[in-house]
C-alpha positions in Angstrom: -212.2 31.3 113.1 -209.1 31.7 115.2 -206.7 29.3 116.8 -207.5 30.5 120.4 -211.2 29.9 119.8 -210.5 26.2 119.0 -208.5 25.8 122.2 -211.4 27.5 124.1 -213.9 24.9 122.7 -211.7 22.0 123.8 -211.3 23.6 127.3 -215.1 24.0 127.7 -215.7 20.4 126.5 -213.2 19.0 129.0 -214.4 21.1 131.9 -218.2 20.7 131.2 -218.6 24.2 132.5 -217.8 27.7 131.2 -216.8 28.9 134.7 -214.3 26.0 135.2 -212.9 26.4 131.7 -212.4 30.1 132.3 -210.5 29.3 135.4 -208.3 26.8 133.6 -207.7 29.4 130.8 -207.1 32.3 133.2 -209.9 34.2 131.4 -213.0 36.1 132.6 -216.0 33.9 132.0 -217.9 36.6 130.0 -215.0 36.8 127.6 -214.9 33.1 127.1 -218.6 32.9 126.5 -218.4 35.7 123.9 -215.7 33.9 122.0 -217.7 30.6 121.9 -220.8 32.4 120.7 -218.8 34.2 117.9 -217.5 30.8 116.8 -220.9 29.2 116.9 -222.3 32.1 114.8 -219.6 31.7 112.3 -220.2 27.9 112.0 -224.0 28.3 112.0 -224.5 25.6 114.6 -224.6 25.4 118.4 -221.6 23.5 119.8 -222.9 23.2 123.3 -226.2 22.7 125.0 -226.4 25.0 128.1 -228.0 23.1 130.9 -227.9 25.6 133.8 -224.3 25.8 135.0 -223.4 22.6 133.1 -222.7 22.4 129.3 -222.5 19.4 127.1 -221.5 19.0 123.5 -224.2 18.9 120.8 -223.9 16.3 118.0 -222.4 19.0 115.9 -220.1 19.9 118.7 -218.8 16.4 119.1 -218.0 16.2 115.4 -216.3 19.6 115.5 -214.2 18.7 118.6 -213.0 15.5 117.0 -211.6 17.4 114.0 -210.2 20.2 116.2 -208.3 17.7 118.3 -206.7 16.1 115.2 -205.9 19.5 113.7 -204.3 20.8 116.9 -202.3 17.6 117.3 -200.9 18.1 113.7 -200.2 21.7 114.6 -198.2 20.7 117.7 -196.2 18.2 115.7 -195.5 20.8 113.1 -194.2 23.2 115.8 -192.1 20.5 117.3 -190.6 19.7 113.9 -189.8 23.4 113.3 -188.2 23.6 116.7 -186.0 20.6 115.9 -184.9 22.2 112.6 -184.2 25.4 114.5 -182.1 23.6 117.1 -180.0 22.0 114.3 -179.4 25.4 112.8 -177.9 26.6 116.1 -177.4 25.4 119.6 -174.6 23.3 121.1 -173.8 19.7 121.8 -171.3 18.7 124.5 -169.3 15.5 124.0 -166.9 13.7 126.4 -164.4 11.4 124.8 -161.4 9.3 126.0 -158.2 10.7 124.6 -157.3 7.2 123.4 -160.4 7.3 121.2 -160.7 10.8 120.0 -157.9 10.9 117.4 -159.1 7.7 115.7 -162.8 8.5 115.5 -163.6 12.2 115.9 -162.0 14.0 113.0 -164.2 12.4 110.4 -167.3 12.6 112.5 -166.8 16.3 113.2 -166.2 17.0 109.5 -169.4 15.2 108.5 -171.4 16.9 111.3 -170.0 20.4 110.4 -170.8 20.0 106.7 -174.4 19.3 107.4 -175.0 21.6 110.4 -172.3 24.3 110.4 -174.1 26.5 113.0 -174.1 23.9 115.8 -171.3 24.5 118.3 -169.5 21.2 119.4 -167.7 21.2 122.7 -165.3 18.4 123.3 -164.1 17.4 126.8 -161.3 14.8 127.2 -160.8 12.8 130.3 -158.8 9.6 131.0 -161.3 8.0 133.4 -164.6 6.7 132.2 -166.2 7.0 135.7 -165.7 10.7 135.7 -167.5 11.0 132.3 -170.4 9.0 133.8 -170.7 11.6 136.5 -170.5 14.5 134.0 -173.3 13.0 131.8 -175.5 12.2 134.8 -175.4 15.7 136.2 -175.9 17.4 132.8 -172.5 18.8 132.1 -172.2 16.6 129.0 -174.9 15.4 126.5 -172.9 12.3 125.5 -169.7 10.5 126.4 -167.7 7.8 124.8 -166.5 5.5 127.6 -165.3 2.1 128.3 -168.1 -0.5 128.8 -169.7 -1.5 131.0 -171.0 1.6 132.6 -172.2 1.5 136.2 -174.6 4.4 136.8 -178.3 3.4 136.6 -179.2 7.0 135.5 -177.5 6.4 132.2 -178.4 4.5 129.0 -176.2 3.8 126.1 -175.1 1.5 123.4 -171.9 -0.4 122.6 -170.3 0.9 119.5 -167.1 -1.0 119.0 -165.0 -3.9 120.4 -161.4 -3.0 119.5 -158.5 -5.5 119.9 -155.5 -4.8 122.0 -152.2 -4.5 120.1 -148.6 -4.7 121.2 -146.4 -1.7 120.5 -142.7 -2.7 120.2 -139.5 -0.8 119.1 -138.8 -1.1 115.3 -135.6 -3.2 116.0 -137.3 -5.5 118.6 -137.0 -9.2 117.9 -140.8 -9.4 117.8 -141.3 -6.5 115.3 -141.6 -8.7 112.2 -144.2 -11.0 113.8 -147.8 -11.0 112.5 -149.2 -12.1 115.9 -147.9 -12.7 119.3 -149.1 -14.4 122.5 -149.3 -12.2 125.6 -147.0 -14.4 127.6 -144.2 -13.6 125.1 -144.1 -10.1 126.7 -143.8 -11.4 130.3 -140.1 -10.6 130.6 -140.3 -7.2 128.8 -140.0 -3.8 130.3 -143.2 -1.8 129.8 -143.9 1.9 129.0 -147.3 2.6 130.4 -149.9 5.3 131.1 -149.8 6.4 134.8 -151.9 4.8 137.4 -155.5 5.8 138.0 -155.9 6.1 134.2 -158.2 3.7 132.4 -155.5 2.5 130.0 -153.2 1.6 132.9 -156.0 -0.5 134.5 -156.6 -2.1 131.1 -152.9 -3.0 130.7 -152.8 -4.6 134.1 -156.0 -6.6 133.5 -154.7 -8.0 130.2 -151.4 -9.0 131.6 -153.0 -10.6 134.6 -155.1 -12.6 132.3 -151.9 -14.0 130.8 -150.6 -14.8 134.3 -148.0 -12.1 134.9 -147.6 -8.5 136.3 -146.2 -6.1 133.8 -142.8 -4.6 134.7 -143.5 -0.9 134.2 -140.2 1.1 134.1 -141.5 4.3 132.5 -144.8 6.1 133.0 -146.5 9.0 131.2 -149.9 10.6 130.8 -149.7 11.2 127.1 -150.2 8.7 124.3 -147.9 10.5 121.9 -145.1 10.5 124.6 -145.7 6.8 125.2 -145.4 6.0 121.5 -142.2 8.0 121.3 -140.6 6.2 124.2 -141.5 2.8 122.8 -140.0 3.9 119.4 -136.8 4.9 121.2 -136.4 1.4 122.7 -137.4 2.2 126.3 -139.8 -0.7 126.4 -143.0 -2.2 124.9 -146.6 -1.4 125.5 -150.2 -2.7 125.1 -152.9 -0.4 123.8 -156.3 -0.6 122.3 -156.1 -0.4 118.5 -157.5 3.1 118.3 -155.0 4.4 120.9 -152.1 2.7 119.0 -153.1 4.2 115.7 -150.2 5.9 113.9 -147.4 3.9 115.6 -145.4 2.0 113.0 -145.0 -1.4 114.7 -148.3 -2.7 116.2 -148.8 -6.4 116.5 -152.1 -8.2 117.1 -152.5 -10.3 120.3 -153.4 -14.0 119.9 -156.2 -13.7 122.5 -159.8 -12.8 121.6 -160.3 -11.6 125.2 -157.7 -9.0 124.8 -160.0 -6.2 123.7 -161.7 -3.0 124.9 -165.4 -2.4 124.4 -166.5 1.1 124.0 -170.0 2.6 124.3 -171.8 5.9 124.1 -173.9 7.0 127.1 -176.4 9.7 127.8 -179.0 10.5 130.5 -181.9 8.0 130.7 -184.6 10.5 131.7 -183.7 13.3 129.3 -184.3 13.0 125.6 -181.3 13.9 123.4 -181.5 17.1 121.5 -181.5 16.7 117.7 -177.8 17.7 117.4 -176.8 15.3 120.1 -178.8 12.5 118.6 -177.3 13.1 115.2 -173.8 13.2 116.6 -174.4 9.9 118.4 -175.5 8.2 115.1 -172.5 9.6 113.2 -170.1 8.4 115.9 -171.6 5.0 116.2 -171.5 4.6 112.4 -167.8 5.7 112.3 -166.9 3.2 114.9 -168.8 0.4 113.2 -167.2 1.2 109.8 -163.7 2.1 110.8 -161.0 0.5 108.6 -159.9 -3.0 109.5 -156.2 -3.6 110.4 -153.9 -4.4 107.6 
């Protein structure tokens, strides 16, 4: 008994005709008939009643087909499982991440992923605008992206992974530096160091200050978080950043406003199942965000 013979039996049972089944299988009808007869001879029973051009399953054939369907379904699942393992032993996963998030979350996630699946290539892309990541995921250039919620494109699905508070960065000698918490309005008269316009963090800064009833006075702009932190440390102004983006700066102060926060999510294409490596990376990243160390 051979695997192709089992599939031939199912094809004939579905078609109700040797000729139609042969067409579906791209076989010559005599070859198909020979294979079915060989199988019937091996089993010692007739699987089909030949009624002219039409064939129907015998009682033995119905019983046999039921078991064959189950066996082939198990075989298909086994093949899929083997393919999943193979894809985790090699392959690639492409991730988009906001620069303000990457340093705080990715190192540990990448280390965990690499320890378990060392052969999978991970490609990281950084961009400062969440909307651009949405486009890249939707058109297939990225498997996953960590972006600011909410996302707008209907072709994407995702999950929120963390709501991180906004913190104030002030120079070490600033009068507010020893405070355990401040109100946003206390920064109204301050000079701000900020990320340039058209970047997500700049939009977030302006939204938060507007909530408190003022426009931030931005006197220095940059595109780099490390440069921003250095300029604040040098006394050129204060800044507001999400907690992950402010990580590593020596003087960060919580804001007394629960609405001063950034919600992050992970998105992927709605109509395309994630590959096993991408699905694993998503779970590791979500877990890292949920279990990141609390402030203090």
